[in-house]
C-alpha positions, 0 to 999 in steps of 0.5 A: 741239223738245223734247217739253215745249215747245209751238210758238207759234200765232198767233190772227190766222193762224186768223182769216185762213185760216178755219175749215178751218185751225183744225183743222190749226193746232189739231193742229199746236199741240198737244203730240204727246207727250201722249196722251188719257186712257183713261176706263177708267183715269181712276179711277187718277188720282182719289181713291177715292169708291166702297167696293167689297166682294166676296163669295160664291164661284165661280161666284156672285160678288157686288159691293156698292158704296157711297159712301166718305162715306156707307155707305148711298148708292149710288155713281153709275157708268157702267162696271165693269171687271174685269181679271185680274192675271197675273204673268210668271214670268221678269220678275216683272212683273204684266200686266192683261187685261180679263175683264169690262166692264159699262157703262150702256146710253147709254154716258155716263150714270151710274146709282146701283148698290148691287149687281152679280152677276158676269156679269149686266147690272144694270138700265140696264147692258149687259155687253160681255164677261164671261169666267168667273172662275178658281180661284186667279185674281187680279183687280182690279175698278174702278168708274168714274163720278162715284164711282171706286174699285178693289179687288183680290180673288182666289179660292182653290183651292176657289173662295172669294173673298178681297179686300184693303182697299177703296180708301176705307180706304187 
């Protein structure tokens, strides 16, 4: 059977054998090649709706968030993830490694967030992990929730931050 075809399932077979079989047939009838969507990477599949700005320098780095459509409104988010981008000298491939993860205390609710200082828990959020950011490091910050967006940024040798264009203007 090819990875794109699905086995046919009979609804009458489900009714005859009861509820316990529903789970078994449901698993057997699903496409095993499909993987569940990683909620932390779901932002990559959505149109950006959060504008992100980063400013400051090491160790005091501040992120400012707003909606793409209205600069004064705070986007509703449930997580912020920062990944370090590392280039492989031999292959040239870029690898990502999560260095900071902050999410809402209730793990699913969304809170309007206008500003966040790296490493600190914003009101209603908890920091799961936050490693120190590095001089000459390259990173991408992702905002995940009703509003989504990402921004690549880096630090120079003196620790000053610079960033690319925000997702709203791309």
